[in-house]
N, C-alpha and C positions, 0 to 999 in steps of 0.2 A: 677725371681721366688719368689713366696710368701714363707716366712719362718714363721712357727708356733712353739712356744715353749709350750709344755704341761707339767704342774707340776704334778709329780707322787709321790704318797705315798701309804700307805696301806689302804686308806679310800675309802668308796663307792663314795664319791664326785670325787675323782681322776679318777675312772673308768667311771663315768658319763661324765667327760670331754673328755676322750678318745672316748667313744661312740658317743658323740656329733661331734667330729672332724671326726670320721669315717662316720657318717651319713650325715653330712652337708657340710663338707669341703674336703672330700677325692677326689672329681672329679675336684678340682680347680688347681691341679698340684702343690701342696705345698710341700716344704721340711718340715718334722716334726721332731722336737727335743723333746725327752722325758727326763726330768731332775728330779733328786731326790736330795734333800738336806740332806746330812747325818747329824745325830745328833751330837751335840757337844761332844767332848772328855770328858768322865767322869772324875771327880776330882781325882779319884784314879790314873790316868795316868799322872797327872800334875807333873811338876817339884816341888820337895819338898823344894826348896830354897837353896840347896847346889850344888856345882859344881860336876857334875857327871864325873866319870872316863870314859874312852873309853869303858870299858867292861860294865859299868852300862848303858851308852848311847845305846850300841848295844842291850843289854837285853831289855831295855825299848822300843826301836824301834820294836823289834820282837813282843812284847806284843801288842803294839799299832797297828802294821800292822795286826796282827791276829784279833784284835777287829774290825778294819775297814773292813777286808775281810768278817767277820761274818755279819756286817751291810749291806754290799753290797749283800751278799748271800740272805738276807731276801727280798730284793727288786727285784732281778733277775727274780723270777717267775712273778712278776707284770709287769716288762718290757716285758717279753715273751708274756704274755697274751695281753698286749697292742699292741704289734707288730702284733700278730695274728688277733686281732680285726681290725686293720687298713688295713692289707694286704687282709683280707677277703672282704673288701669294695673297693679294687682296688688300694690301695696305694702301689707303688712298694717298696719292702723291702729296696732297696738301697737309698730311699728317707727318710728313718727313721734312726735317730741317737739316741743313749742313752748316758746320761752323769750323772756322780755323781759330786756333789759339796761338798767339805769338808772344814773344818776350817771356818765354818760359825758361826757368832754370831746372825744372823737374817735371817730367812727363806725367808721372802718377799724380803728383800734387795738382797739376793743371787740370787733369781729367776730373779729379774729385772736386776741385773748386768750381769747375764748369757745371758739374752736376748740382752742387749745392746752390750756386748762384742762380741757376735757371729752373730750379724746382724739380729736377729729375729725382725719382725715388730709386731707380735701378741703374746700375752700370753694367754693361755687357762688354766683355773684353775677351779676345782670343788668347789662348795660352801661347806663350813664347817659348821657343826652343833654344834660346841663346845661352842659357846658363846651365851647365851640367850640375852645378851644386844646388841650384834652386829648381825644384821640379816644375813650379808654375812659371818661372821667368820673373825677372826683376820687377817690371811694371805691374803685371797682375798681382804679384805677391804684395807689393807695397799698397796697391789699391785695396786689396782684401784686408790688410792689416791697419790701414789708416782711414778706411771708409766707414767709420762708425756712424750708424744711423741710416746707412744706405744698403740696399740689397746689391750684392755683387755676384754676377754670374760669370764664371770663367769657363770658356768653351774649349774643349780639347780639340 
């Protein structure tokens, strides 16, 4: 079975990637993974350089978990919309998986690592319009350049 990994965020490019997969690849019998790379933990949550007591560790963990849950909640509607788009084109819901990647220092590396670790042969990513110097956008450019052995589809 073909396995496609689609990078998801709150950009229009990500939804174009989902639309592309729904239009062009939904009938090929592919298992589709939707992945979102969570932002790095803000500095306010970092260890302050002293040894934390068990109570401080517990309190910090609660705050960090709450922050992570809030980040995931922001993307859940995008996952839901993506799944609806795919299933409307005939992709069985049980062929679609959603994943969050956390503790990432680099979005492109995290997407490539997720693809390789989970056996995806293809990465589909929307073109980003954030970088005027780089036509593709930083993340798609890095995935295309560092994704040796993977098929990389960059959707306009």
